N, C-alpha and C positions, 0 to 999 in steps of 0.2 A: 491574521485567520480570524474567524467571527464564530467559531465556535465556543467558545469560551469567552464572559466578561470583562469588558475591558481592563479590571483591574485586577485579572489573575493575568492574561494574557501572555506568553513566553516567547522565545524568538522559532518561527519552526523554519529549521536550514531547508528542509527537502519542499515548503512550500515557495518556493522562489519566483513561481509562473502566480501567483495570488494579484499581480498590483496588474498581470492582462485578464485576468481570467476576470476582478473585477471589473475591467470597463468594456469586457463582455457582454457582462451578466446586463452591462446596463443599456446594451446594446440591445439585448434579446427580451427582459422584463415585455416590455410594451406588443411582441411578437406570438404568434399563439405555438412555436415551439417546444416543447418542453425539455425536463431534466432527461428524461428515459430516451428522448433521441439525443439530448447533446451522447449521455453516455452509450450512444451506439455511433456517435461519433467518433468517442476514442479510439471504442474497440478498431472501427474500420483501418483508423489512421496509424495504429499497434500489428495489426494484421498486416497492413503493407510496407510494414518494416518490418517483421520478419520474415515476409519476403524476398524483401532487398539484404536482407543479412544470408537467407538460402543463396542467395545469386552467387556469393563468394568475392566479386571485387572491391577494389577498394574503392570504388568511387559509390560503386552502391553501399557500402558500407556508413562512407560517409553516411549520405542521404537516409541512410535508416536512422543513426543516431539523432540525428540535429530531429527528425521525423517522434525522438523518444517526448524529446523537448517537447515540441508541438503536442504532442498527445498527453503531457504534463499538463499543459496550460487546459488545455479541453477538461483532462478531467476533474482539473479544478471549480470548474462552471459547474456542471450538474448539482452540487449540494450545496455551492454558491444562489445556485439558481430559484431553487427547493427553495433556500431557506427567507432570499427576499422576495416570495410569493407567497409566504408563509405557512410553505405547504410541502413538511418534512416528506418522505416517506419510506415507509418499513421496502417497500417494492425496488426503489432504488437505490436504498441502502445497502441489499445486498445483492442487482444487478451489476452494481460501481463492482464490489466485492470479486462477484463471484466475474464480470466482464475480465479486471485487471488483469486474475487468477489464469484466462485463459490465454490471454494476451502475450504475458509470462511464458507462459507453456509452449503456445507457440515462435516469440521471440526464441528463444532455451535451442526451438528445436531448429529454427533455422539457422542457428551458430554450429550446432552439432554437424548439421548437412554440409555447410560451404567447410568444417574442418575436413569432415572424410572425402569431399570434391579433390582437398590438399591436399591427401595423403596420410592424414591420422587413422591413428586404427581406430575402427568404427565403436568398437565393445568398450575401451577406453573413455572415450569421449564422449559414447552415451553412460555408461555408468556418471562420468565426472558429471555431465549435465545432468540428469537428476537428481543426485545429490544436492550440484549447488543449486538446482532450483528449490529443493524441499529444506535448502539452509538458507534458500533469503522469504523461502511464505514463511521459516518456523523465527526469524526476525520480526519479521512486520508484522504478524501475529502479540510478538513482546515487544514491540512500537507500540501497538493501539491497545494493547490491556492498558497501557500506561493513562494511555490519552482519553479513553474510556472513563477510565475511573477519576484521571484530574478533569474530563467533562462532571462528570454524576458529584465530586466534591463541591465543585463551583461553581452549581447549577447553571450547568453550559449544556449545550445541545444534550437530546435524550434520543434523537436516533437513534443511536447504537448502545447495543448492550454491553457487559463486559461478559456471561454467559447467553447466549442468544438462541434459550427456549424455544418463547411464545412471540407467535405472526405477532399480533395484536395491531393490527391491521388499523389506518388508517381509513377513514369515511369516503377517500378520494384515493385507495389504493384497490389492485382487483385479488380478494381477498385467496379467489385461489391458485392464479401466478405466487400470490406472496407464499404461499401454503408450498409450492415445489420449489422457489427459491429458498425457499427455509429449508426446505429438507434435506438439498442437497449443500448447503451449506456446512450445514449440521454434521453429512459424511465427513466434509473434507474437513472442514475447521474446528468442531466441538470437543474432539482431545485438544487441541491445541491451545484453545482455551480454559478449557479446566486444566492442565497443565500447568501453564504460566500461571493461571491463578494459585496452582495448591503450593509453586515453586515461593511465590509472593509471601504464602500466609506461611510458607514452615519461614520464609527469613524473616515476618515476624516474631517469631515463635508466642505466637499469643498474641501482643502486644495490638491498641486499634490501630488501622490501618492511618497512618499519619498523611498530608499534603505532599507531595513531594513539593520540592524546593524548583523554581525559575529554571534553575541554570542544571537539576539532571531531565527535568522534563526537557530542555533545550536538546540535550545528551541522544533521550532516544527516538530523537525527531530522526539523524541518521537513521533509521528503520523506517523513514516512509520510504513511501513508493520512489517520489519523488525524486529522492537522496538518490536511491537503486537504481533509477532507469539513469538517474546520471553518470552510475557507473561505468554502468555500462557501454552509455555513449561516450565515455570517455574513454575508452579501452576500442574504441572504434572507429573513432578521428586516431588513432597511431595502430589502424588497421591490423589490432588485436584482441576480437570481441570474445574469445573465448578466456584469458586473460577473467575476464570479469567473474566467470567461473570460480577461479582461483577467489580471489576477493573475499565471494559467499561465503565460501569452506575455511577458509583462513584467515584471516584479521578479524572480516563481523559478525564470525564466530564467533571468538577468543571475545572483542565488544560485549559481545552479549552477555556476556560471564562479568566481565568487568562489571559491565550498569547492577547486573543484579548484586554482587560484589558493593559497591558504592549502595544501594540501595538500604543493606545488612547494614556498613557502616552507621550510615545515616542515618536506622531504626536504634541503634546502639545510641549511638549520641544524644539522638530526642530523648 
């Protein structure tokens, strides 16, 4: 990972595609291909995977799951390419997050449709899918909060903020596009960012925010998108992608609560 200085780096479980992504970045550096075009590419791959999930056959689901791994690899390229060119982008930051949400929503819709075609109760499956998508999105927010805070504390990448309230365009960003993306982001995510920050402050009980340990940071990467997509892929390979919904609603919801308990324990011990 290249978002924090070398001495502060920790193992990112969700970043399994990084070695391949860095090879792609080296290949793309001398080309005119932009980071936003890479973002568009992973969105297209994700939407194809969603369509294959909706097809519902065993072969289509396996192909969809494998495409999610490809999507993870491409997803790791856009930001790395921007940093390699020394052209971080706030437009890219929001386009990446909102593109991921679009893909995730379509993936869940595809899985719900396939289950309905198999005879599952549509209302119950739809409700489960909505709850699971909300849980998955919240869990990503929890992981992102600790990742961004850690980057700030270690003087790492500053493209993302704990609370995204200002556009702060780079000279090469399109200010109008950035304003639109920020507005959409705030509508969907602002309350989540405020909630996790408030929970963290409550845990710290007024104490100065400490630097999380590398072990704790590694634990938070379970909520990275790469890991989340790998979970969906795992269940797709056994022919039951809908079981991923239960994983997000059940054990992974319990896990973020466990992480906050660890945070509280470490803050007291510290």
